[in-house]
C-alpha positions as CSV (number, residue, x, y, z in Angstrom):
1,M,-146.3,155.6,186.4
2,T,-149.3,155.7,184.0
3,P,-150.8,159.1,183.0
4,E,-154.1,158.2,184.7
5,L,-152.3,157.8,188.0
6,L,-150.8,161.3,187.7
7,K,-154.3,162.7,188.2
8,L,-154.3,161.3,191.8
9,P,-152.1,162.3,194.7
10,H,-148.8,160.4,194.3
11,A,-145.2,160.2,195.4
12,S,-142.5,161.5,193.1
13,L,-138.9,160.4,192.9
14,P,-136.8,163.2,191.5
15,R,-134.3,162.2,188.9
16,N,-131.6,163.9,190.8
17,P,-132.4,164.4,194.5
18,L,-129.1,166.3,195.0
19,I,-130.5,169.0,192.8
20,A,-134.1,168.8,193.8
21,E,-133.6,169.2,197.6
22,P,-131.9,172.6,197.5
23,L,-134.3,173.9,194.9
24,F,-137.2,172.9,197.2
25,R,-135.5,174.5,200.2
26,I,-135.2,177.9,198.4
27,Q,-138.8,177.5,197.2
28,Y,-137.8,177.4,193.6
29,I,-139.8,174.2,193.2
30,E,-142.7,172.8,195.1
31,K,-143.1,169.5,196.9
32,A,-142.4,166.6,194.6
33,G,-145.5,164.9,193.4
34,T,-147.9,167.8,193.4
35,G,-147.3,169.3,190.0
36,T,-149.7,167.3,187.9
37,T,-152.6,167.6,190.5
38,D,-151.9,171.4,190.8
39,M,-152.1,171.7,187.0
40,I,-155.4,169.9,186.9
41,E,-156.8,172.1,189.6
42,D,-155.6,175.3,187.9
43,C,-157.0,174.3,184.6
44,L,-160.4,173.5,186.1
45,K,-160.4,176.8,188.0
46,A,-159.8,178.6,184.6
47,G,-162.7,176.7,183.1
48,L,-160.5,174.5,180.9
49,P,-160.5,170.8,180.4
50,E,-158.0,168.7,182.4
51,P,-154.6,168.6,180.8
52,K,-153.6,165.5,179.0
53,F,-150.5,163.6,180.2
54,E,-148.7,161.0,178.0
55,Q,-145.5,159.2,177.9
56,S,-144.1,159.3,174.4
57,G,-140.9,157.3,174.2
58,P,-138.4,158.9,176.6
59,S,-140.4,162.2,176.7
60,F,-143.3,163.1,179.0
61,V,-145.8,165.3,177.2
62,V,-148.4,167.5,178.8
63,T,-151.1,169.1,176.7
64,I,-152.9,172.1,178.2
65,W,-155.9,173.3,176.2
66,R,-156.3,177.0,175.4
67,D,-160.0,176.6,174.7
68,W,-162.4,174.5,176.7
69,L,-164.5,173.7,173.6
70,T,-162.5,170.7,172.4
71,D,-163.8,167.9,170.2
72,Q,-163.8,165.6,173.3
73,V,-166.1,168.1,175.2
74,I,-168.4,168.5,172.2
75,E,-168.8,164.7,172.1
76,Q,-169.7,164.6,175.8
77,L,-172.4,167.3,175.3
78,D,-174.6,165.0,173.1
79,L,-175.2,167.6,170.4
80,S,-177.1,167.1,167.2
81,D,-175.2,167.2,163.9
82,R,-176.7,170.6,163.2
83,E,-175.6,171.9,166.6
84,K,-172.1,170.6,166.0
85,V,-172.0,172.5,162.7
86,G,-173.1,175.7,164.6
87,V,-170.5,175.1,167.3
88,N,-167.7,174.7,164.7
89,I,-168.8,177.9,162.9
90,L,-168.6,179.6,166.3
91,R,-165.2,178.2,167.0
92,L,-163.9,179.6,163.7
93,K,-165.7,183.0,163.6
94,G,-166.1,183.8,167.3
95,K,-169.8,184.6,167.0
96,L,-172.9,183.2,165.3
97,T,-176.2,184.7,164.2
98,S,-179.4,182.9,163.6
99,A,-179.3,183.9,159.9
100,Q,-175.8,182.3,159.6
101,Y,-177.0,179.2,161.4
102,Q,-180.1,178.9,159.2
103,Q,-178.1,179.2,156.0
104,E,-175.4,176.7,157.1
105,T,-177.8,174.1,158.4
106,N,-180.7,174.7,156.1
107,V,-183.3,175.0,158.9
108,S,-186.2,177.3,159.7
109,R,-185.9,180.3,162.1
110,Q,-188.0,178.3,164.6
111,T,-185.6,175.3,164.5
112,A,-182.6,177.5,164.8
113,S,-184.2,179.1,167.8
114,R,-184.8,175.7,169.4
115,D,-181.2,174.7,168.7
116,F,-179.8,177.9,170.2
117,D,-182.0,177.4,173.3
118,N,-180.6,173.9,173.7
119,L,-177.0,175.1,173.3
120,V,-177.7,177.9,175.9
121,K,-179.3,175.4,178.3
122,K,-176.3,173.1,177.9
123,G,-173.9,176.0,178.7
124,V,-172.1,176.0,175.4
125,I,-173.1,179.5,174.2
126,E,-174.4,182.8,175.5
127,R,-176.9,185.1,173.9
128,C,-175.8,188.7,173.3
129,G,-178.0,191.6,172.1
130,E,-181.7,191.7,171.5
131,K,-184.2,191.1,168.6
132,K,-182.5,191.6,165.2
133,S,-179.1,192.4,166.7
134,T,-179.0,189.1,168.6
135,F,-175.9,186.9,168.2
136,Y,-174.3,184.1,170.2
137,V,-170.8,183.6,171.5
138,K,-169.1,180.7,173.2
139,R,-169.3,180.7,177.0
140,R,-166.1,181.8,178.7
141,S,-165.9,178.7,180.9
142,M,-166.6,175.0,180.4
143,P,-170.1,173.9,181.6
144,Q,-170.3,171.1,184.2
145,I,-170.7,167.9,182.2
């Protein structure tokens, strides 16, 4: 079965049905075939991207992201190169001020303000504080793309 098909409801054939059946009956495991779709649903509820499923030789690999702000998500957001620089600073430091952004991207205060407004509008960051104490942090959950 291809990793893309695992995102859809599907049947599952346990490798050893003699072991799977009693484990299901005592509710140690769930119905066969629901694990991947449940994982996708749980990740989306937590504001994270869908997990990545891959077959790597004899191994089945599942990647679950700790942070919704992945490179793939950043590409889908259609950000400018400056905004990408700001987002990467935010990923590293946890917060970003206008002064930091201006210094790193070599832009005016007005341009920084427009870029921050765009990032807030796209649901990437949240504004904290007021006036001179304003800083920006990453939103806790992934925006709807």
